N, C-alpha and C positions, 0 to 999 in steps of 0.2 A: 749550908754547904755539906750537909750529911750525904747528899746524893753523890758527891764526888768520891766519898769513901766506898759507896756501893759500886760505882764505876770501876774503881781500882780492884775491888774484889771480883767483879764480873770478868774483867780482863785477865786476872790472875788465875781464876778457877774455872771459868767458862761453864757454869752450871746449866742444866737443861732449861730451868725456869727460875724465876724469882718473884717475890712480892715485896713491894715497898709501900709503906704506910706513913702518912703524915697528916698534919692539920689540913682541913678543907680549904682554908684561906690561901694555901699555896697555889691553888688553881687560878685564882684571880689576882695574884700578886702582880702589880704593874699593869693591870687591866684584864679584860676577859669577863666571861659570864658563865658561871658554873651550870646554871639551869639549862642553858643552850649548848652546853659542852664546848664552850669557847675558852680555850686556855690562854692565859695571859703570857707575856713574853718570858717571864721567869720559869713558868711551868713548861712552856714549849722547849726552853733550853734543856731542862731536865729530861723531858721525853726524848729529845734529839740525842742527848748523851747516851741514853740507854739503847736507842736504835743504832747508834754508831758502834756500840759494843756487839752488835749482831743479833738484836732481839726485836721481835714484833711486840709492841706494847699496847695495852688497852688500860683504861682507867675509869673509875667510878667513885662518886662520893656516896658513902654508906653511913647510915645512922646507927649508932650502937644501941638505940632503944629497942631494937629487935632481939637483942641478945643479953643485955644487962639493964639494970635499973637506973639508967641515965640517958640523957639525950645529948649525944656528942657526935657530930659529923666528922668523918675522917675521909681522906682520899686514899684509895688503894690503886696502885699501879701493878699490873701483872705483866711479866715479860716471858715470852717463850722464844727459845733460840731459833733463828730463821733457818739454819741449815738442817734442822730436823724435819722440815717440810710437813709439819703437823697442821693441817688445815682445821681451824676452829677447835683447837685443843682446849681452849678455855672459853667459858660463856658466863655472862652475868645473869642468866635467866633465873638461877637459884635465888638471887636477891630480889629480882623484879617481881617475883610471884607473891 
């Protein structure tokens, strides 16, 4: 339920962007397929909550092995405020290379 706290903060402070990070299993909780970018119902609820706060959101599962000496997959959600009309302000290309 940590995402609910972030929703509260987003509504209260309305930042231009945010990053939310959690365990990769959150994506498939209740169903879904991470490799095909199919979010399970719990993850969809979280994404919808962020979108209802006025953010365009994108997400990706990243492995920490690229940065530290451990293999740990985490899901990252990046949100950009919709009213800023910033087209493609964030890209995952840096990670995919």
